[in-house]
N, C-alpha and C positions, 0 to 999 in steps of 0.2 A: 924788362920788369925792371923797376924803378927799385935801389936801395935805401934810399934815405925818405923819413916821413917828418914833413913840414905840418905840424899841429900848429892853430891860433884859436883864437878867440873868438867869435865874429862880431865886429864893429854893429851891423847891424840886427834886428829880430828877424830876420831872413832866416835863419839858419842856426842849428844846436850845437853843430861843429865843423868847423874847417881841418880838412886834413888833403892835404896839398893845395891843387887846384879845381879840391871839390867842395862846394859847400854841402852839408847835411842837414834832409830839411825834419823829416818826420821817419820814423822807427815805422816801417810795413812787417816787419816780420823777428822771428826769432825760431833758434832751433839749439839743434844740443851743444852744437861749437859756435856757435857766433849769433850776427842777427846782421838785416839786411835792412837798409834806409834809401827811401827816394832823394836823389841827391840835385844839383846844377855842374854844370862846367862852368867855374866861374870866366873863365875866358875866352867862353861863349854861351852867354844868356840866352835863358830858354833850353839848352839842351838837357833832357834828366835823360837820369840815370840812375840805376841801381846801383851803391855798393854795401859788399858782403865782408864783413869786420866777424872773422874767425879767429878763436882760440889759437895757440900753436900745440898747446897742451891742455887738455880738459879734466875734467876733474878722476876719471879714472886712471888717464895717466898718474896723474901726481898718486893717486891711491894704490897705483901696480909700483911705483918705484917705494913707497913708503913699506908696503906689504916685504918686499922683494929681501932675502935674505942675504946680507950679504956674509957672513959666514962660510956657505955654500961654494966649492969650489967653480971655476965656471970653464965652460969650454971657450976656446975663440969666438967658436961661431956664434954665442947665445946670443951677443949684444944685435946683432945684426938681424936675426930672425925679431928681436924685440923692437926692433928700430921698425918691423914692417906691418906693427900693427898699430902703430903709433900716430898721435893722431894728424901730427905734420908730417905723417908721410900720409895720409891719405889726400890734405890738402896739395902738397907738391901731384897728387897723380891726379883728383881732380883739373888742376889747371894745365899741367900736359892735356888730357882729354879735352877741357875749353878749349886751348889754342888751338888746337885739329877741328874744333866743328867750324862750320858753314851752310848754316841753314835758316830759310825764312822764321822758322818756329820757333827756334832757341836763341835762346841770348847770348848776345856777342861778348866774348872779352876783350875788354880794350886797353885796360894795362892792371897790372899785378904792382902793387905796394907794400914791400919789403922789408923791412928796418932788422936787422938782427938784433936791437939792443929793444926792439918792443915786443912786447906779447901779443900782439895779434898783426894778422896778417891782411888786408886790401885786398880786394881783386874789386 
């Protein structure tokens, strides 16, 4: 897992964004947590990859935090329960499953780019 993201403005018109060694070309899809883009590995020209960019926290996570009443005394185990339903926990679970998969009809996980200072995780 890479823990640092290097984002650059593309010099040519080929890519709309560059994240580490991946040049993002076209947005292919969008979902509840993020978006998938067709990209190319700049170090290996011609190698097409899909890059999934997901937000650590979606709108429901932010709303849950706002609605939470801080005046209610909490049990020490409640924060862990809260974390289990969080978006970031779901992303980590997806990454753990994708690392173990090896099948010709399932997309292979090449790399996870996770910068703690950034709001997104790239897969």
